[in-house]
DRENFI-513868 format. One line per field, with one value per residue (C-alpha): residue in one letter; chain; y, z, x; residue number from 1. Coordinates in steps of 0.05 Angstrom, whole numbers, always signed. Example, Ala and Ser with C-alpha at 12.3 -4.5 7.8 and 13.67 -1.06 7.14 Angstrom:
residues 2
resn A S
chain A A
y -90 -21
z +156 +143
x +246 +273
resi 1 2
//
This chain:
residues 83
resn M A A G G H I L P I I S K N F C S S S Q V V L R V R K R P H V V T G G G F V V T D W S Q K V I F R I D G C G V L G R K D E L L V S D G N G N A L L L I R R K V S V K L
chain A A A A A A A A A A A A A A A A A A A A A A A A A A A A A A A A A A A A A A A A A A A A A A A A A A A A A A A A A A A A A A A A A A A A A A A A A A A A A A A A A A A
y -271 -205 -142 -114 -181 -180 -247 -246 -289 -341 -356 -306 -278 -313 -379 -356 -360 -323 -387 -460 -499 -574 -599 -669 -694 -753 -791 -799 -865 -873 -874 -854 -780 -771 -790 -739 -711 -669 -625 -612 -576 -606 -598 -634 -570 -576 -526 -550 -603 -632 -660 -691 -759 -797 -838 -783 -727 -691 -726 -691 -637 -625 -572 -544 -514 -480 -508 -474 -506 -443 -460 -433 -466 -509 -553 -582 -631 -600 -625 -633 -606 -645 -606
z +193 +171 +159 +223 +258 +277 +275 +236 +264 +218 +263 +266 +333 +317 +335 +399 +469 +533 +572 +565 +516 +510 +438 +412 +350 +314 +254 +201 +164 +105 +47 -25 -18 +57 +111 +148 +216 +251 +312 +356 +421 +482 +449 +385 +345 +289 +298 +245 +191 +158 +88 +36 +67 +22 -39 -86 -47 -79 -63 -12 +4 +66 +71 +140 +141 +194 +219 +162 +108 +93 +74 +125 +107 +51 +71 +16 +23 +5 -62 -74 -139 -173 -221
x -2018 -2045 -2004 -1974 -1972 -2046 -2083 -2148 -2204 -2234 -2294 -2351 -2374 -2440 -2407 -2373 -2401 -2382 -2396 -2379 -2422 -2426 -2430 -2438 -2402 -2434 -2409 -2464 -2470 -2423 -2472 -2466 -2486 -2478 -2430 -2389 -2403 -2456 -2446 -2507 -2521 -2557 -2625 -2603 -2602 -2551 -2495 -2446 -2443 -2381 -2394 -2349 -2338 -2388 -2372 -2394 -2361 -2303 -2239 -2194 -2246 -2288 -2342 -2361 -2431 -2473 -2539 -2577 -2532 -2492 -2421 -2370 -2304 -2277 -2218 -2174 -2118 -2051 -2027 -1953 -1927 -1871 -1828
resi 1 2 3 4 5 6 7 8 9 10 11 12 13 14 15 16 17 18 19 20 21 22 23 24 25 26 27 28 29 30 31 32 33 34 35 36 37 38 39 40 41 42 43 44 45 46 47 48 49 50 51 52 53 54 55 56 57 58 59 60 61 62 63 64 65 66 67 68 69 70 71 72 73 74 75 76 77 78 79 80 81 82 83
//
């Protein structure tokens, strides 16, 4: 949490809606450079993509991008440190 106990949003207002929106999540084929997931709206417009599931993707990392391919969030698997 942020200073003073306030929660900071990690999702921009650009991705929020005042009404309910139906989204579809599809798994893309697991190929060498692809794989992952794609999130579309009712008109098949890509809203989000999740990459990093392909054979050549970086191990233990997922990249969430918007429909234009701009990176929004990098998710890494927590690594345990042995002393």
